[in-house]
N, C-alpha and C positions, 0 to 999 in steps of 0.2 A: 222539593227541591231539583230540579232536574242538572246533573252534572255538565249539559252541555252548554248551559249559560256562562259556567267560567271559563269552558274554554274558547267561546266566542268573543268574548269581553276583549281581550287583546285586537280582534280581528276587527270587530267595530271600532275602537277607540283610531285603529288605524283607518278605516274607510272613513271616519270622519274627518281625520285631519287629511285626507287625500280630498274630500268637498271642500274645506275650508279653503284650500290650497288652490281650489279651482275658482272657487267665487272669489277670492282677493286676488287672483291674478287678471282675471276679466280680459281675456286674451282678444285680440281684434279678430274681424272675419277673415278666415283665410279658409281654402280648399283642404278640407282633410286630409286628403289623396295624398298632398305634398309630402306626408309625413309617414303615411302607412304603404306607399308603394315603391318599388325600385325606381331608378333614375333611368330614362330613357337614354339613349345613345347621345341626344341632343343635349341632354341636361348633365349636370355635373352635383354630385352629391354635396348637400348642405354642408358649411362647415360649422364648426362649434362656435364660431363666433356669430353667425348668423343664427344659431339654434337656441332661442329665447325660452326664459323660464314658462312662458305660456305654450310652448312647442313641448316641452317636458311634459307639462298639464296632460297636453292633448293625447301625447304619448302612452303617458300611464293610463289614462281613463280605456285608451283604447286596449291596452293590453290586460286591464281586467276584464273588459266584455270578452277579449277572448278566453282567458280563463274560465269565465263564468260557461261559456260555450263548450269548454272541454277542450278547446284549440290550442292546446301546450305549444306545437311546433310554430304556430304562427305567433304566437306571444314573443317566442322565445327569437324569431327573425325580426320582430319589430327593435326589441331590449335592443340586440346584437348590432341593429343598425342606428342606433339613437349616439350621436355625438357625445353628447354628454348626459350624465345619469344622475339621479340622486337615491339618497337613501330611501325616499319611497319609491322609486323606481325597483328598486331590489326588492323593498318588502313587498310589493304589489306579486312580483315574478314568484317570491317564496311562499307567499300564502295561498298563490294560484297553484303553484305547485302542488303542495299541501292537502289544498282542496280537493284536487284531482287523481289524490293518492300516490304521487309521484316523488316521494322520500328521499329519494337516492338526488334525483335533480336538485331538490330544494337543500339539502346538505350540502350539495357541490357549490351552489353559488352562495350559499351561506358564507363556505371556507372562503371562496375567493375575496369577500369583502375587506377591505384593510379597517375601515372603521365601522364597530357595530354598536348600533345605536342600542338603549333601552328596549324599544318597543320590536325592532329585528330580532333580540336574544329573546323576548317574551313570545314573539311567534314559532320560534325555532322550538322553545322550551314544548309549548302546546303539540307543536309535529312530532316531536320526540314521543311525547304521552299518547298521542294518536297513533302512533307505530308500536306502540306496548313497550318501548324501550328506557324504562323509570330513571336506568343507571346513568345513561346518556344526557337525558333532561335534568338529572340532580347534580350532575357535573356541572354542565352548563349555567345552572342554576348558582353554584357553590364559586364559580369563576367571574360572575358578574361583578364589575366593581360597586356598579348602582343597583338598585333593585326597587321596586315601586310595589304598590299592594296587588298589584295584576300579577307580578310574578310572584309572590306567595300562593295566593289565590288559584294560579296553573298550578303548583307543585303540591298544595293542598289536595286539590282537586285530581289530580292524577294518583298518588296515594290512596285516595277514597276509593276512586275507579276501580282501582287494582285488588281492593280488600284490604289493603293496607292501612286499617285505619287507627293503628297507636302512631304509625310513622305521620298520617294527616294530621293526628293529635298533635305531636311535637312540632310540626311545623305551626300550626295554630297557635300553639301557645309562645313560638319564637316570635310571631310576627310584631314588627313594632308598631302598626299602625293596622288595625281591622275595620272593615266595612261591612256593610250586611250580605254581600257574598260571602264574606268570609265566614260571618256567624252560621247563614244558611248552608255553606259548603259542608262545614264540619257536624251540622245537624244531619244533613242529609246524609254523611258518611255513617253515621251512627245507627240510622233507621235503615238505609240499604243493606247493610251488613249484619241488621237482626240485633244490634245492641239497643233495644229501646229503650232500656233502666239507665243506660249513660246517657243516651238523648233526651231523658225526662230531666236527667241530673241538670244538663247545659243548659235546659229550656228554664228550671228554675233559678239559673245564676244571672239571667239577663233578665229587666224589666220588661221592655218591649219589643214585641216582634209583630212582624208583618202577617197578614192572612194567610200568606202561602205557607209562611214557618208554621203555623197550627195545623194546618191543612196537613203539609207533611208529618208531623209526629201525630196526628191524629191516623193517617194512612200507615205509619209503622205499628201501630195498635192494633189495625185492622189485618196487617199480615200476619202478626201474631195470635190473631183470632180472640184477642182479649178485649172482647166488647164492651163491658162495663167502663174499662178505663178509657178505653175509645169516646165514650159517651159524656164521660166527667170532661175531658178536653172539650168537647162538643161545648158544653153547657155553660164551660168557663170562658169561652171565646167571646170578647169584647164586642167583635165584629164579624159576622157569616156571609162569606159571598155564595154563588151557586157551587163551586167546588165544595165547600163545607158539608151543606146540605147532602149534595149526592153521594158524597165519600162516606156519610153515616148510615145513608138508607141503604147503600150497596153493602155497607158492615153488615147491616141486621139480616140485608137478604142473602148474603154468601153464608152465613152460619145458621141458616135455618131458620131465622126469628121473623117470618114472616108478617105478623101481626104487627110488630114493634117497627119495621118497614114501611108495611101500609100506614099505619098512623102518622109516621114522620113525615110521611111521604103527601099527607093529606094537611098536616100543619105548614109544610115548605110554603113559604112566597114565594119562590119559584120553581112552578112546576113544568121545567123546562124539558125536551124532547128524552135527554138525558137520564133525568129524573126516571121518566117513565119506562124508558130501557132498563134500568137498572130494576124496576118493580118485574117486570117482563122477564129478564134473567132470572132474578130471584126466583120465581115460581118454576120457570125450567129447570134451574138446579136443584128444586127440591121435588121435582118430579111431578108437579102439578100442571101438566100441558095443558088441560082444557082451561083452566083459570088465567094462564099465561096468554094462552089465545085469545079468549073472552076480553080482556085487558088490552093487548096488542090490537083486536079490532076496534077498540073505543078510543085509541090515542088520537087526539086532535091533529098530531102531526108524527110523522115518523120519518127517519134517516135511514141512511144503509145499515147501520150498526142495529138498527130495531127489525128490520129484516132479516139481517142475518143471523141473530140471534134465536128469532124463530124459529129459522130454517133451521137452523144449528141442533135445536131442541128435538126437532123432529127426526133428524138424521141421527141424533144419540139414541133415540128409542126404538130406532130401525124401522118408523112409518116414512119409509121414503113415496109412497103414493103422495102422501100430505105433502111433505116438503118438496116434492116436483111441483105439485100444484100452486105451493106459494112463492114457488122460485119462477113459474109461469107468469106469476101476475106480479111481482117486481118492476115498478115503474123505471127503475136502471139497475143496472148490476156492477158489482166491481169484482175484482178478481179472486178475493176471500169469498163472494158468492158462488161463483163457479166452483171454486177449489171445493169449499164442503160438501157440494153436492157430486163432485167427483169421487170425492172420499168416500162417501155414504154410500155410493154405489159401489164401488170396488170393496168395500169393507163387508158387501152384502153378497160378493161374487157376480154382481151383474156387469161383468166386465163389458158387455155391449153397451149398455145405456151409456157407463162410465166412459167409454172411446168415445161415443159419440159427441158427448157434451165436451169434451178434451178436444175433439178436432174443430168445436164449432166456437170455443173460445177467441176472442177478438185478441186477447193478450193471453201469455202463460208467464209464470214465473217458477223457480225453482219447487214451488211447493205443489203446483200442478203436475210437474214430470214426477217427483216423487211418487204422488198419491198413481199414476197410474201406472208406472214402474213396480209397483206395492201391489196393485191390483192384479198384475199379469203373474207377480210372483206368487202371490196368494193361492191363484186357483191352479200352479204350478206349470204354468207356460213359460218357461224360463227362455226359452228362445225369442219369446215376444219382449219379454222384460229387458233381455239383452239388447235386443234392436232397438227398443226407446229409448235405453239408456245410451247407445251409439247417435241416435237421432238429437238428444238431448245436447251433446257435445257439438253436434255440428250445427245447432241452431246456435251455439254461442251461449246459452242459458249457465248461470254460476251456478255449479255442482253443490247441492248443500249435504248436510250431515244424512239425512234421511234418503236421499238419493243413493249415495254410497253405501249406507247399510242395507238396502234392499238389494242391489245389483251385487254385491260382495255375498248375500245370503242366497243369492241365485246361482252363484260360481259355485258356492259349496254344495247345494242343491245338486250341480249335475258334474262336479268335480272338473271345472273349468280352471285347472291351475294355472295355464299361461294365461289365461285371460285376467283370471284375478290377480296375478302379479302384476301386470300393465295398470289395473287400476290401484293396487297399492303406490304405483308411482304417482299417479292422480292425486291420492290421497295425501301422500308427504306434499306436493305443491300447494294443495288448497290448506296445510297446517291442519289438518285433522287428524293426524298419525297418534299422538299423544293423548287425546282425548278418550275417556271412556266407551262412549257411544259407538263409534268409528272403530276403535281400536279393539273391542271386543268382537266386534263383526270379521274387522280383518284376522284378528287370533282363531276366531270360529272357521273361516274360511281358508287358512294355512292346515290345521289339524283335519278337518273334513278331507281336504286334497291331498292330503298324506304326506306332507312338508312339518312334521315337530319339529324340526330343527327352526324353520323360520318361525313358526309358531312361537316359540321360547323367546327369539327375539323380540319379536311383537310384543310377547307377554312383558319383558324387562322393560321396553320403552313406554308402557302406557303409564301415566303419571302417578294419577289416583284410582287403583284397583279397587273395584267392588268385588262384592261376592260372585258375580257373573263372569267376571274375568280369572279369579281363582278356581270357580267351578269348570268353566270351560278347558283352562290347561290342565286340570288334573284329571278331566274325562277325556282328553285329548291323548294324554299319555296312556291313561288307562285300556282306550281303544287301540292306541300302537303296540300293545303289550308290553309297555315301560311301566310293570307297576311300581318297581321300587323309586322311580322318579315321580310317579303320579302319588304316594304316601311321602315322598319326601317333600313337595308342595303343599300337601295337606298340613304338615307341622310346622312350613312356613306362613302359611294361612293363618293358624292360630296365633303363631309370634306377631303376627301383623296386626292383631285384634279383632279380624274378619269371623263374623259368627257363623259357623256353617248350618248350613240349610238341608232339607231334605233331598235337593239335588245333590249338593256335595257328598252326602252320604253314600248315594248311588254310585258316584265315581267312585267314593273310596274302594266299597265293597266290591264292584265290577274291578277295579285293579286286582285286588285279591285273587279274585276268581280267575282273571287272565293269566294270573301268574303263580297259582295253586299256595298262595300263601293264605292255607287253611285257619292256623291258629291267631295269625293278625288279625283276618277276617272276620274270625267270630269276637274275639276283643274290641273291634271297632264296634259290631254289630250288638254286643252287649251294652258299649258304653254310651250310646244314642239318647237314649231317656235321660239316664243318669248324666251323664255330661254337658248334654246340648239340649236337652228338653224336645227331642224329635220323636216321637213314637214313630215306629218302623211300619210301613205302608205296604202295599200289595209288590211295589217294585225292590224295597230293602229284602223282602222274605224269598221274592225270586233270585236275587243276587245273591243270597244264601244258599237256596236250593240248589243254585246252578253251581258255587262253590265246592260244595259238599260232594254233589254227584260228579263233578268232572275229576273231584281226587278219590272218584272210587268209594266212598263213603255213602252209598246209595240208603243203607238203613238209617243212618242218622238223618239224610235228609227228608226221608219219611216220616221219621218222629218229630221233625221240626213242621212239618206242612200240619201234622196234627194237633199241634200248640199255636197255632195263627189264630188272634182272634176272630178272624174272618173265613170266608170259604176262599179256599185258593182259586185262581181265575185261570184263565186260558194259558196265559205265559208261564204262568207258573207250573202247571203240568206240562206245557211246553219243556221247560228246562230239566224235569225229571226225565220225560221222554227222549230228550237230548241224551243225556246223562246215561240212560239205559243202552242207546244205538253205541253209545262210544264203548260200554263195558260188555254189551252184548247179552243183556239182562231183557230177553222177550218175554216174559211173564210181567215183569214190572211197565215194560214198555207198552204192552195191551192194555193194561190197566191204565195208563197214563192217556194214552192217547181215546179210550173208551169217554173217558173225562173230558176230554179236549173235543170231542166230536157232540158231545151234548151240549157243551157250551158254545161252541163254533161249528157248527155242521159244514160250513162253506170253506173253512182254513185248509186250502190245497196242500200248503206246508207241510202240516202235521200229517195228512195221508202219505206225502213222499218220506217223511221221518220214518215212519212205520214200515213202509216198503223198504228203505233201504235197511232196516232191522231185520225184516224177513229175507230180505235177499242175501246179505252179510252169511244167514243162519242157513242158505240152501233152502229155504221154505218157499219155493217156488208158486206153489200153489196157493199157499195164502197170498202171496203178492199178487196173483192174477186176481184172486177174489176183491183183493182190496181195491183193485183198478176198475173190475165191473163196477163196485158199489160205488166209485166216485162216478162212473157213467151214469149209472142209475138214478143217483141223486143230483146229477147235473151240477158237479164240481167239475171245473177246469184245473188243470195244472197251470200254474204260474210258466209261462216260458222262460227260460234262462238267457241272460244276454249278458255281454261283457263291452266295455269301452275304453278306449283310450285317446287322449288328448295329442294332437300332432300338429304344430303350425295354427295352434288358436282354432283347430276344427274337431270334433268329436267322433270318432269314425267307432260306429257298431258293431257287433258279431254277434250270431248266434251259432248254435250248435250246427257243424256240417255248412256254415255259411259259404255260398260261392256267389254273394251279389256284391261283396266289395270288387272295386277296381284292380286291386292289388293281390286276388284271389290266389291266382296262377303263382304267383312269388312266394305268398305265404304257405301255401301248401308244399312246395317245394322245400322251403325252409324247415317245416316240421318235419318233412320224411327225412332231410340230411341231419336234423336235432334227434331225431328217434333212434338213428342208426349209431350216433356218437353216445347219446345216452345211454343205450343198452350195452355199449361200451363201458361204461361207468357203474354198470350192475343193474340198471333200471328195469323193473320188471311190473308190466300192467297190471292195476288192482281190478282185475275183470268180475271179482265177486261184487264190485259196486254196480254193475249193469242190470237194471232192473226187468231183464229178459232173460229166456233159457232159451239163448243159441249158442252157435259155436262159439269156440274160444277166439279165433281169429275174427269174426264179426265184431265179438265184443272188444278186442282191441283195438277196431277200426272206430267203432263207435265213443272210445274213451280219446282216442288221437286227437279227434278235432273237437273237442269242447271248445265253448266259446274264450273260456279267458285265455287257452292254449293259442286261440288264433289272434287275441288282442295282445298278448304277450310278444307274439312273433313277430307281430306288425310293429309294434313298438322300439323291439329289439333293431327292427332294421331301420326304421324313421328317425327314433330320437336321438340326437347326437352323443357321440360317445362322450363319457364323463359326467352324462346328468341320467338322474334316475328314469327307470321305467313305470309309469304310473298306469295301474288298471285296475277298474274297478267292477264289481257284478252285482247283480241285482239279488241272485240267491247266494247260499252257503257256498265255498270253495269245496270242492269234492277232494276228496284222500288221494286219488290219481294225481288230479293237478296239481295237488302240494307238494306230492313227491317229484313232479316232473318239474315244474318251477325251478325248486332248489336245484336240480341239477343244471338246468339252461341258465340260471344265474351263474354258477360255477364256470360251466363252459365259455360262456362269452364273457366272463367277468363283469357282469354288469349287478348294478345295485335295482332290484326288483320289488316294488311295493304294489301290493293288492290287496285291494280292500272289498270284503264282503258284508252282509247286512250287520256282522256280530262286532268284527275287527278289523284292523290292518295286518299283514303280515310284509315281513321286510324279510327279502330273502338275498343271500350274499355268500359268495363262497361256499355254496352246497347246504347251508345250512338257513334254518327259518327263525326268526326271533321268538317265535311262539313255542320254540323247543317242540314241537308237534304237539301240543298241548292246548288244543281249541276245542 
């Protein structure tokens, strides 16, 4: 039973009264423009004495037509020009406003009425319910001196639609008179909210039910996948219509019982296009595409749903060639046909074809835009994804959850913090901020863009937090170096009875690693299987190797690696190599590097780590040999670059970069800053330069690292009072880490620097990592 039927009952009765009014009045033939056009200079406004009942009817009909066309302003002008108005006039305006989504105007007009009749109140109750304001609807309902069955049904439907089934039942039980809509409403409430046993009990309490009610109950069992009971209902039906047969066929098909579905289909006296499509969809859902296509080709009649189902089957199986052929054969297409194909091409990273179809679409909706934005985001073309989002807004298309999620994820990928904040504003206006789907994307965007405080605010406002919400905030705090806050949220997560998963435990162990909490990390690692039934995987072991290694417990890290139930991967060996570099254990570092090069011979990052280890030990010959080895194997070092967002624009820098328009100012700033830092005791960490050159040249090499250029530009351009957020694609070097601490102290700014491993919060001459990274 559709809830819309209950909502429209009031409007139907009102429109019926309007028609009866119009027919009974039988106005004489007059020029209708006399009533709908403003008077000219030669004419005078018609007085209320000359404004007859038939004139009012004509005006009411014209107002209705304006409202149906979405012309609320024209309707209001006509309403205001009427010398006399009836309750029907007010009802027409109020219902028209509600139909056009103008609730405030409807409420204003309702409040202006001196006498509010029953029909008017019923219309307004439905308006409150449509506006998701059940409290206001109930207040008006309780204040009504007289109620009819329409009033009661409206409240019942409102509670049912919003999931308040017990309240709906209380309304039902209090009704002095019930009609079929009342019974179907409460039955549908139980079914729609998954209370199928209560629905069955209600059904059995009444003798006669219409076929639509039988179908509703059967559909409830279908949703619960209780096929046997659905069939019992079907067999008990005194009368079956095409919906009954098709529902039962669909029930079998969706639950993988294709033999039963096929048998029932052949028994059905009404083998319409919907029944055929149900069989085709069933075979598609069960992975039998060839059989689905054979039946599809044999269909005596196909509708748009049939074509779309077959195309969707090919798209889901990633057979885009057959999907494309069928798409081209379609006699007519709807927007869903185009969207399915665009989504298919985008998911298969064939963005050129997806864009070609998108550009050729006769009409687009929010799903079309979300699909193409997601496609660009998936292939890493963040700039084009954001550009499509901007075009979507310009096109006036309603922004849906998918579009917001895709574009927020894109902002997170490129750390476009300011743009992400602007999109947050649109999310709030659209009313999506408190939902899990968009809320989690917002949360991740703030975490990855370096604003953990705003991430926490978003987290608080998500109404129904799921495991993704908790994982995101835990990992966010861990990456920002706030390990204690991460672990505190883990405890809150358990109190909220959300079961931790593998991702949660990676976040927890990472939090311990970034803050040196060795004992707590070991405790959480040991409790994974016992307390949460989670077997440690390679990521969990890598976190533990990193935790032990950073703390200098290299022997314990090696011992744990020998106890792993599977062979260590490159990431695990990389954690050991990183720890060896921190603590200067060249022999262990060489062993770890050897294993990494065997697993991932093209991993340039690990060559660089080993080179750092050699350079810091003064082993220049070995460092040079490693560079030659990289050249001979064709391994290229990934160039380091950093970027900072200023005025919604991303500014990117590489080491010694002179291409930026502000280079002269940036270099002058760094020269001045270098003098001031030396006054604070700064000494260049020249041991990190991987070249055996003079000391002065080493200092110059370090002075213009990409992160220093980006930080300098951010300090100059980002307004005072706001954090400077800089991002780097490689690990921040020790010299830059020391320099940025002093720069933050000298200029009195908060500087947040993200590298692939974590965030560093520099303020007052210290970093929140405690130089432990």
